[in-house]
TIDO-651702 format. One record per residue (C-alpha): residue number from 1; x, y, z; residue in three letters. Coordinates in pm, whole numbers, plus 50000, padded with zeros to 5 digits. Layout:
N
  num      x      y      z  residu
  NUM      X      Y      Z     Ala
...
***
This chain:
393
  num      x      y      z  residu
    1  10028  37888  55954     Unk
    2  10170  37617  55728     Unk
    3  10043  37448  55414     Unk
    4  10115  37076  55424     Unk
    5  10056  36840  55133     Unk
    6  10170  36497  55241     Unk
    7  09837  36352  55354     Unk
    8  09719  36022  55202     Unk
    9  09382  35994  55034     Unk
   10  09137  35817  55265     Unk
   11  08996  35481  55159     Unk
   12  08651  35521  55000     Unk
   13  08692  35899  55017     Unk
   14  08448  35973  54737     Unk
   15  08173  35758  54886     Unk
   16  08224  35913  55228     Unk
   17  08192  36261  55080     Unk
   18  07873  36165  54899     Unk
   19  07732  36010  55216     Unk
   20  07734  36349  55392     Unk
   21  07579  36527  55092     Unk
   22  07904  36664  54952     Unk
   23  07838  36533  54602     Unk
   24  07989  36843  54443     Unk
   25  08340  36770  54575     Unk
   26  08461  36705  54221     Unk
   27  08361  37040  54073     Unk
   28  08656  37148  53855     Unk
   29  08878  37420  53997     Unk
   30  09082  37664  53793     Unk
   31  09359  37406  53733     Unk
   32  09117  37129  53640     Unk
   33  09159  36944  53969     Unk
   34  08874  36879  54212     Unk
   35  08727  37136  54447     Unk
   36  08815  36911  54742     Unk
   37  09141  36725  54801     Unk
   38  09231  36494  55088     Unk
   39  09601  36551  55038     Unk
   40  09643  36913  55152     Unk
   41  09572  37092  55481     Unk
   42  09665  37409  55666     Unk
   43  09821  37380  56010     Unk
   44  09782  37650  56275     Unk
   45  09894  37702  56629     Unk
   46  09634  37736  56906     Unk
   47  09744  38096  56967     Unk
   48  09667  38180  56604     Unk
   49  09320  38027  56629     Unk
   50  09249  38219  56951     Unk
   51  09351  38539  56776     Unk
   52  09131  38471  56472     Unk
   53  08832  38383  56690     Unk
   54  08871  38693  56907     Unk
   55  08913  38916  56602     Unk
   56  08597  38781  56443     Unk
   57  08391  38838  56756     Unk
   58  08529  39191  56780     Unk
   59  08438  39266  56418     Unk
   60  08090  39126  56469     Unk
   61  08038  39366  56758     Unk
   62  08164  39655  56546     Unk
   63  07922  39559  56269     Unk
   64  07623  39538  56500     Unk
   65  07702  39880  56648     Unk
   66  07739  40011  56294     Unk
   67  07396  39883  56190     Unk
   68  07229  40039  56494     Unk
   69  07390  40377  56428     Unk
   70  07331  40367  56053     Unk
   71  06961  40298  56099     Unk
   72  06932  40563  56369     Unk
   73  07086  40820  56136     Unk
   74  06907  40694  55824     Unk
   75  07225  40747  55625     Unk
   76  07187  40524  55318     Unk
   77  07335  40752  55053     Unk
   78  07610  40517  54932     Unk
   79  07403  40199  54911     Unk
   80  07169  40283  54622     Unk
   81  06873  40146  54822     Unk
   82  06521  40202  54699     Unk
   83  06244  40320  54933     Unk
   84  06116  39969  54995     Unk
   85  06459  39841  55094     Unk
   86  06499  40128  55341     Unk
   87  06158  40047  55486     Unk
   88  06240  39678  55522     Unk
   89  06577  39747  55682     Unk
   90  06426  39968  55948     Unk
   91  06122  39747  56004     Unk
   92  06327  39429  56044     Unk
   93  06566  39600  56287     Unk
   94  06282  39755  56485     Unk
   95  06113  39414  56513     Unk
   96  06433  39254  56639     Unk
   97  06446  38999  56357     Unk
   98  06725  38751  56420     Unk
   99  07013  38646  56200     Unk
  100  07115  38286  56142     Unk
  101  07468  38302  56003     Unk
  102  07735  38491  55810     Unk
  103  08101  38456  55711     Unk
  104  08388  38701  55752     Unk
  105  08666  38663  55495     Unk
  106  09019  38747  55609     Unk
  107  09363  38778  55464     Unk
  108  09626  38640  55701     Unk
  109  10003  38623  55650     Unk
  110  10104  38481  55987     Unk
  111  10145  38831  56128     Unk
  112  09868  39061  56011     Unk
  113  09500  38963  56002     Unk
  114  09283  39187  55783     Unk
  115  08915  39187  55694     Unk
  116  08854  39148  55320     Unk
  117  08473  39147  55330     Unk
  118  08170  39019  55516     Unk
  119  07950  38763  55341     Unk
  120  07655  38849  55560     Unk
  121  07370  38723  55344     Unk
  122  07430  38418  55121     Unk
  123  07765  38258  55207     Unk
  124  07821  37903  55089     Unk
  125  08089  37642  55175     Unk
  126  07895  37580  55497     Unk
  127  07870  37203  55456     Unk
  128  08241  37180  55378     Unk
  129  08331  37390  55681     Unk
  130  08094  37234  55933     Unk
  131  08096  36865  55839     Unk
  132  08337  36760  55565     Unk
  133  08661  36895  55708     Unk
  134  08570  36763  56055     Unk
  135  08518  36417  55909     Unk
  136  08859  36450  55743     Unk
  137  09020  36545  56076     Unk
  138  08869  36245  56254     Unk
  139  08989  35998  55991     Unk
  140  09326  36125  55874     Unk
  141  09618  35938  56028     Unk
  142  09951  36055  56158     Unk
  143  09844  36379  56329     Unk
  144  09914  36411  56701     Unk
  145  09745  36657  56938     Unk
  146  09528  36801  56662     Unk
  147  09200  36989  56684     Unk
  148  08995  37214  56456     Unk
  149  08837  37557  56488     Unk
  150  08495  37413  56416     Unk
  151  08184  37384  56626     Unk
  152  07968  37528  56348     Unk
  153  07726  37235  56342     Unk
  154  07663  37254  56716     Unk
  155  07599  37630  56705     Unk
  156  07363  37597  56408     Unk
  157  07168  37331  56594     Unk
  158  07152  37546  56907     Unk
  159  07045  37854  56708     Unk
  160  06774  37668  56520     Unk
  161  06648  37512  56843     Unk
  162  06625  37860  56994     Unk
  163  06430  37985  56691     Unk
  164  06200  37684  56722     Unk
  165  06131  37758  57090     Unk
  166  06033  38116  57004     Unk
  167  05810  38027  56709     Unk
  168  05438  37960  56725     Unk
  169  05459  37724  56428     Unk
  170  05695  37443  56338     Unk
  171  05725  37477  55959     Unk
  172  06047  37606  55804     Unk
  173  06086  37661  55429     Unk
  174  06424  37654  55251     Unk
  175  06457  37791  54900     Unk
  176  06715  37853  54631     Unk
  177  06711  37928  54261     Unk
  178  06588  37666  54019     Unk
  179  06900  37708  53809     Unk
  180  07143  37691  54102     Unk
  181  07386  37401  54101     Unk
  182  07457  37134  54358     Unk
  183  07682  37363  54560     Unk
  184  07387  37585  54650     Unk
  185  07141  37302  54698     Unk
  186  07396  37099  54892     Unk
  187  07426  37384  55141     Unk
  188  07046  37413  55155     Unk
  189  07008  37039  55212     Unk
  190  07256  37058  55498     Unk
  191  07083  37352  55668     Unk
  192  06745  37187  55624     Unk
  193  06882  36869  55783     Unk
  194  07010  37062  56085     Unk
  195  06675  37240  56115     Unk
  196  06498  36903  56107     Unk
  197  06720  36786  56393     Unk
  198  06623  37103  56581     Unk
  199  06254  37008  56564     Unk
  200  06133  37188  56253     Unk
  201  05908  37043  55986     Unk
  202  06101  37104  55664     Unk
  203  05986  37217  55322     Unk
  204  06210  37290  55023     Unk
  205  06118  37477  54706     Unk
  206  06259  37702  54438     Unk
  207  06238  38073  54501     Unk
  208  06059  38101  54165     Unk
  209  05777  37887  54308     Unk
  210  05694  38114  54601     Unk
  211  05341  38251  54566     Unk
  212  05133  38514  54742     Unk
  213  04777  38494  54874     Unk
  214  04632  38844  54857     Unk
  215  04342  38757  55089     Unk
  216  04549  38623  55378     Unk
  217  04847  38847  55290     Unk
  218  05077  38550  55320     Unk
  219  05344  38398  55104     Unk
  220  05254  38040  55010     Unk
  221  05428  37732  54873     Unk
  222  05318  37500  54592     Unk
  223  05073  37329  54830     Unk
  224  04915  37665  54915     Unk
  225  05057  37637  55266     Unk
  226  05168  37962  55433     Unk
  227  05542  38036  55453     Unk
  228  05614  38178  55797     Unk
  229  05984  38099  55826     Unk
  230  06193  38124  55510     Unk
  231  06563  38066  55459     Unk
  232  06660  38180  55111     Unk
  233  06992  38118  54944     Unk
  234  06909  38412  54724     Unk
  235  07055  38761  54762     Unk
  236  06855  39011  54962     Unk
  237  06916  39283  54706     Unk
  238  06750  39063  54443     Unk
  239  06462  38948  54659     Unk
  240  06375  39302  54766     Unk
  241  06344  39405  54400     Unk
  242  06115  39121  54287     Unk
  243  05750  39164  54191     Unk
  244  05635  39028  54525     Unk
  245  05873  39242  54732     Unk
  246  05606  39510  54806     Unk
  247  05412  39242  54994     Unk
  248  05697  39168  55235     Unk
  249  05627  39448  55489     Unk
  250  05271  39328  55557     Unk
  251  05341  38956  55550     Unk
  252  05397  38745  55858     Unk
  253  05703  38579  55707     Unk
  254  06038  38583  55888     Unk
  255  06325  38594  55640     Unk
  256  06673  38457  55691     Unk
  257  06874  38658  55653     Unk
  258  06667  38960  55774     Unk
  259  06654  39279  55566     Unk
  260  06877  39480  55803     Unk
  261  07164  39266  55676     Unk
  262  07149  39465  55352     Unk
  263  07374  39707  55542     Unk
  264  07634  39435  55603     Unk
  265  07623  39238  55278     Unk
  266  07708  39554  55082     Unk
  267  08080  39635  55052     Unk
  268  08001  39993  55144     Unk
  269  08047  39844  55491     Unk
  270  08424  39831  55435     Unk
  271  08454  40204  55369     Unk
  272  08204  40287  55644     Unk
  273  08394  40083  55904     Unk
  274  08718  40256  55805     Unk
  275  08550  40594  55855     Unk
  276  08433  40488  56201     Unk
  277  08754  40307  56304     Unk
  278  09048  40461  56116     Unk
  279  09373  40269  56159     Unk
  280  09201  39976  56329     Unk
  281  09444  39682  56308     Unk
  282  09182  39445  56162     Unk
  283  09075  39681  55884     Unk
  284  09227  39781  55553     Unk
  285  09194  40144  55443     Unk
  286  08886  40170  55221     Unk
  287  08721  40462  55043     Unk
  288  08427  40534  54817     Unk
  289  08618  40769  54588     Unk
  290  08960  40766  54428     Unk
  291  09007  41129  54526     Unk
  292  09001  41031  54894     Unk
  293  09305  40805  54856     Unk
  294  09617  40982  54981     Unk
  295  09854  40686  54957     Unk
  296  10023  40685  54616     Unk
  297  10251  40389  54685     Unk
  298  10018  40096  54745     Unk
  299  09790  39919  54500     Unk
  300  09417  39954  54565     Unk
  301  09154  39691  54500     Unk
  302  08843  39818  54328     Unk
  303  08548  39609  54450     Unk
  304  08184  39625  54336     Unk
  305  07948  39698  54622     Unk
  306  07737  39393  54540     Unk
  307  07983  39164  54363     Unk
  308  08017  38795  54442     Unk
  309  08267  38515  54380     Unk
  310  08549  38758  54297     Unk
  311  08363  38913  54002     Unk
  312  08452  39260  53869     Unk
  313  08766  39299  54082     Unk
  314  09031  39531  53942     Unk
  315  09343  39704  54072     Unk
  316  09412  40076  54081     Unk
  317  09750  40246  54117     Unk
  318  09710  40597  54254     Unk
  319  10066  40696  54166     Unk
  320  10024  40663  53790     Unk
  321  09646  40655  53759     Unk
  322  09640  40306  53604     Unk
  323  09353  40064  53649     Unk
  324  09377  39703  53534     Unk
  325  09171  39387  53575     Unk
  326  09282  39154  53853     Unk
  327  09407  38817  53735     Unk
  328  09147  38554  53809     Unk
  329  08855  38797  53820     Unk
  330  08570  38757  53575     Unk
  331  08359  39053  53470     Unk
  332  07981  39066  53491     Unk
  333  07786  39367  53369     Unk
  334  07530  39269  53632     Unk
  335  07744  39423  53908     Unk
  336  07849  39741  53730     Unk
  337  07558  39963  53828     Unk
  338  07579  39929  54205     Unk
  339  07900  40129  54249     Unk
  340  08246  40045  54383     Unk
  341  08476  40096  54678     Unk
  342  08858  40109  54686     Unk
  343  09032  39895  54946     Unk
  344  09408  39887  55002     Unk
  345  09557  39567  54861     Unk
  346  09679  39312  55114     Unk
  347  09950  39071  55004     Unk
  348  09833  38719  55070     Unk
  349  10099  38457  55145     Unk
  350  10192  38232  54854     Unk
  351  10212  37862  54941     Unk
  352  10327  37652  54647     Unk
  353  10154  37896  54414     Unk
  354  09830  37900  54614     Unk
  355  09675  38197  54798     Unk
  356  09454  38115  55099     Unk
  357  09160  38317  55230     Unk
  358  09022  38241  55576     Unk
  359  08644  38231  55602     Unk
  360  08531  38254  55966     Unk
  361  08170  38169  56045     Unk
  362  07933  38358  56271     Unk
  363  07623  38173  56388     Unk
  364  07404  38418  56572     Unk
  365  07651  38620  56775     Unk
  366  07922  38356  56807     Unk
  367  08234  38298  56596     Unk
  368  08237  37919  56576     Unk
  369  08455  37789  56296     Unk
  370  08669  37843  55991     Unk
  371  08690  37722  55633     Unk
  372  08978  37795  55397     Unk
  373  08954  37848  55023     Unk
  374  09262  37886  54809     Unk
  375  09320  37982  54449     Unk
  376  09603  38029  54201     Unk
  377  09548  38404  54208     Unk
  378  09497  38655  54487     Unk
  379  09132  38685  54380     Unk
  380  08939  38388  54518     Unk
  381  08684  38296  54254     Unk
  382  08401  38050  54209     Unk
  383  08647  37781  54096     Unk
  384  08871  37789  54401     Unk
  385  08972  37493  54620     Unk
  386  08839  37417  54968     Unk
  387  09114  37296  55202     Unk
  388  09073  37153  55555     Unk
  389  09265  37287  55851     Unk
  390  09370  37183  56198     Unk
  391  09561  37332  56487     Unk
  392  09818  37206  56735     Unk
  393  09922  37347  57075     Unk
***
């Protein structure tokens, strides 16, 4: 893996980005520069890409086995689930409700590849990964024998076509929060566009505008039309604690992502996988309690079970008992009450002062592409950069 920064800016770059819906490319990053830059890219070898793809598929299989066993045992002690969430998890799994997508985040130093976390519910940077960096690859000059780990768009189309063939209706609703910015709604617009290409009739609305008809026991939109298929860019743990959540079990609505993904979008997964697969080469040691940490030499990363965008990350040194906030991590009291896990710190490579994290996309059961975010600190926050990649033989 190399970080190269000699690429010229494409003519009419900004207009081309806007044309594909990427109108948030100029969001300010931590250094004041734009979220997207044409001038930087990461280069990989084909063997590295094969390794990353195989590792992601292996981890997906491990996660699916984990969910099946966890539900069979009913062991939810560390998750802080309420009774309704437990009911929805088991009901959605029993009904075979399908997943659309998720993103594994890895640390990679050219030698070791380690799972940082699984964004199994509401990952963004999908448009950038599926469309924008591919457009960059097709247009950038001076690269010979290049390709990209990226058939995300094709797999999304195939998955949504499969869902369409299994559905009795042809209406698909896509929702996000009213107050969400263009990054969220840009990702929603992209998914809705792919769904339209797959044969769905598309409806978009704010999650705050979802209603409920007590007579038909159906969720409805602003036109009083039933919502039977709903993609929500809104965390499952929030949705299952709303006022209308008690109506979910008896509704006919299919949610994406399904409720059983509460077991994978919670960072308790990291400690649980380590319990099941100790010393697995793709996993970092992770524990629920400080007392379980035997290693006094390494630094440990304290992660909130339900944190997002690098929030509430701190470091813990077992040897001297010190805990200190991680540089680049913001604190939100919102995530304090869910609990924490401790994961052994992995040293990311430093390229010109930037630290990359690999985000590998699962669509259905297939690892199908990668997006890279980098930041000035080892904690990748909401103001990171998105950087395209390519590989050579």
